[in-house]
C-alpha positions as CSV (number, residue, x, y, z in Angstrom):
1,M,60.0,18.4,-68.7
2,T,60.9,16.7,-71.9
3,V,61.6,18.0,-75.3
4,I,58.2,16.8,-76.5
5,V,56.4,18.9,-73.8
6,H,58.4,21.9,-74.8
7,A,57.7,21.4,-78.5
8,L,54.0,20.8,-77.8
9,W,53.8,24.0,-75.6
10,M,55.5,26.1,-78.3
11,L,53.2,24.7,-81.1
12,C,50.0,25.3,-79.1
13,A,51.0,28.8,-78.0
14,L,52.1,29.8,-81.5
15,G,49.1,28.1,-83.0
16,A,46.6,29.8,-80.7
17,A,48.0,33.2,-81.4
18,T,48.2,32.6,-85.2
19,F,44.7,31.1,-85.5
20,A,43.2,33.9,-83.4
21,A,44.8,36.5,-85.6
22,A,43.8,34.7,-88.8
23,A,40.2,34.4,-87.6
24,A,39.8,38.1,-87.0
25,P,38.4,39.3,-90.3
26,R,35.1,37.2,-90.1
27,R,32.7,36.6,-87.3
28,P,31.8,33.0,-88.3
29,W,35.5,32.2,-88.0
30,H,35.4,33.5,-84.4
31,V,32.6,31.1,-83.7
32,A,34.4,28.2,-85.2
33,L,37.5,29.0,-83.2
34,A,35.5,29.2,-80.0
35,I,33.8,25.8,-80.8
36,G,37.1,24.1,-81.3
37,F,38.5,25.7,-78.1
38,L,35.6,24.8,-75.9
39,A,35.3,21.2,-77.3
40,V,38.9,20.5,-76.1
41,V,38.7,22.5,-72.9
42,M,35.5,20.7,-71.8
43,L,37.2,17.3,-72.0
44,P,38.0,16.6,-68.3
45,G,41.3,14.9,-67.4
46,V,42.6,14.5,-70.9
47,S,46.3,15.1,-71.4
48,P,47.5,16.5,-74.7
49,D,48.8,14.2,-77.4
50,P,51.7,15.5,-79.5
51,E,50.6,13.6,-82.6
52,V,47.1,14.8,-82.4
53,A,48.1,18.4,-81.7
54,G,50.7,18.4,-84.5
55,L,48.3,17.0,-87.1
56,C,45.5,19.3,-86.0
57,A,47.8,22.3,-86.3
58,A,49.2,21.2,-89.7
59,L,45.8,20.3,-91.1
60,S,44.1,23.5,-90.0
61,A,46.8,25.7,-91.5
62,L,46.7,23.7,-94.8
63,V,42.9,24.0,-94.9
64,Y,43.0,27.7,-94.3
65,L,45.8,28.4,-96.8
66,F,44.8,26.0,-99.7
67,R,41.0,25.5,-99.2
68,P,39.6,28.9,-98.1
69,R,36.1,27.7,-98.8
70,Y,36.5,25.3,-95.8
71,A,38.3,27.8,-93.6
72,W,35.7,27.3,-90.9
73,F,36.9,23.7,-90.4
74,G,40.4,24.9,-90.2
75,F,39.4,27.3,-87.4
76,V,37.6,24.6,-85.5
77,L,40.9,22.6,-85.5
78,G,42.8,25.7,-84.7
79,G,40.6,26.3,-81.7
80,A,41.3,22.7,-80.7
81,V,45.0,23.5,-80.8
82,A,44.4,26.5,-78.6
83,G,42.4,24.3,-76.2
84,M,45.3,21.9,-76.0
85,L,47.4,24.8,-74.7
86,V,45.2,24.8,-71.6
87,Q,45.8,21.1,-71.3
88,V,49.6,21.6,-71.6
89,F,49.5,24.3,-68.8
90,V,47.5,21.9,-66.6
91,L,50.1,19.1,-67.4
92,L,52.8,21.5,-66.3
93,G,51.0,22.1,-63.0
94,G,48.8,25.1,-63.6
95,P,45.3,25.1,-62.2
96,F,42.6,24.6,-64.8
97,V,40.4,27.3,-63.3
98,V,43.1,29.9,-64.0
99,T,44.7,28.7,-67.3
100,A,41.5,28.3,-69.3
101,P,40.3,31.9,-68.8
102,V,43.8,33.2,-69.3
103,V,44.1,31.4,-72.7
104,A,40.6,32.5,-73.7
105,V,41.3,36.1,-72.8
106,G,44.6,35.8,-74.8
107,L,42.6,34.5,-77.8
108,A,40.0,37.3,-77.5
109,A,42.7,40.0,-77.2
110,T,44.5,38.7,-80.3
111,V,41.3,38.7,-82.3
112,W,40.4,42.2,-81.0
113,L,43.9,43.6,-81.8
114,A,43.9,42.1,-85.3
115,R,40.4,43.5,-86.0
116,T,41.1,47.0,-84.7
117,R,44.7,47.5,-85.7
118,P,45.4,46.4,-89.3
119,H,49.2,46.7,-88.8
120,F,49.0,44.3,-85.8
121,A,48.8,41.2,-88.0
122,P,48.7,41.9,-91.8
123,E,47.7,39.1,-94.2
124,A,51.2,38.3,-95.3
125,L,52.4,37.8,-91.7
126,R,49.4,35.6,-90.9
127,E,50.1,33.4,-93.9
128,E,53.8,33.1,-93.0
129,A,52.9,32.3,-89.4
130,L,50.4,29.6,-90.6
131,L,53.2,28.0,-92.7
132,I,55.4,28.0,-89.7
133,V,52.6,26.4,-87.6
134,C,52.1,23.8,-90.2
135,M,55.8,22.8,-90.3
136,L,56.1,22.9,-86.5
137,G,53.0,20.8,-86.3
138,L,54.4,18.2,-88.6
139,G,57.6,18.2,-86.6
140,V,55.8,17.8,-83.3
141,A,53.6,15.0,-84.7
142,V,56.7,12.9,-85.7
143,L,58.9,13.9,-82.7
144,P,57.7,11.1,-80.3
145,S,58.3,8.4,-82.9
146,V,61.7,9.8,-83.8
147,L,62.7,9.9,-80.1
148,D,61.4,6.4,-79.6
149,G,63.5,5.1,-82.5
150,W,66.5,7.0,-81.2
151,Q,66.1,5.4,-77.8
152,A,65.8,2.0,-79.3
153,A,69.0,2.5,-81.3
154,A,70.8,3.7,-78.2
155,N,69.6,0.6,-76.3
156,L,70.8,-1.6,-79.1
157,N,74.2,0.1,-79.2
158,A,74.5,-0.3,-75.5
159,R,73.9,-4.0,-75.8
160,M,76.4,-4.3,-78.6
161,E,79.0,-2.4,-76.6
162,N,78.6,-4.9,-73.8
163,V,78.9,-7.8,-76.2
164,A,82.0,-6.3,-77.7
165,Q,83.7,-5.8,-74.4
166,Q,83.3,-9.5,-73.4
167,A,86.2,-11.8,-74.0
168,I,85.9,-14.4,-76.7
169,P,86.2,-17.9,-75.2
170,A,89.4,-19.8,-75.9
171,W,87.6,-22.7,-77.5
172,V,86.1,-20.4,-80.1
173,L,89.5,-19.1,-81.0
174,S,91.0,-22.6,-81.2
175,V,88.2,-23.9,-83.4
176,V,88.5,-21.0,-85.8
177,A,92.3,-21.3,-85.9
178,T,92.2,-25.1,-86.4
179,S,89.6,-24.9,-89.2
180,T,91.6,-22.2,-90.9
181,L,94.8,-24.2,-90.7
182,L,93.1,-27.4,-91.9
183,G,91.5,-25.5,-94.8
184,A,94.8,-24.0,-95.8
185,A,96.5,-27.4,-95.5
186,Y,93.8,-29.1,-97.7
187,A,94.1,-26.3,-100.3
188,L,97.9,-26.8,-100.5
189,W,97.6,-30.6,-100.6
190,S,94.9,-30.6,-103.3
191,R,96.9,-28.3,-105.7
192,R,99.9,-30.5,-105.8
């Protein structure tokens, strides 16, 4: 398992719980969350993309926090992030038949607990969790590109180390030494 898969799993799990708790106060938000979840779960054989998951999580948190009028759209994207959790579990080897209902029951339990117990997820906690999901989503979205760049730099450094370890041919040293001596001799001769 790579760092990207771990980060993606953490983002999807935290995002699913956070969006489910945030959707608890209103029934239309439950429907939007379910629509996003089912839309991603029903895509057969699709593996989760870290860039898409990160951008969906960040955008949905930003929409909910800064444009409450369009919160339903944020919950559709949040449901998609929860659906990507099922894809991550399938990627890790879990059977789809088991993981999809388990994640759906987890979402439903979070919504039920947030609705029936006000101290389970107060508004301030939900907003802070959404900010964390937003930052984590942006981090997961750029992580594959950063790791690719890091690998390219490591490959270039490995090539440069191989070049530096090779001996410089004798003719190169003699040409450089001769040109330096001839240049110094010319400079001394021309100043006389």
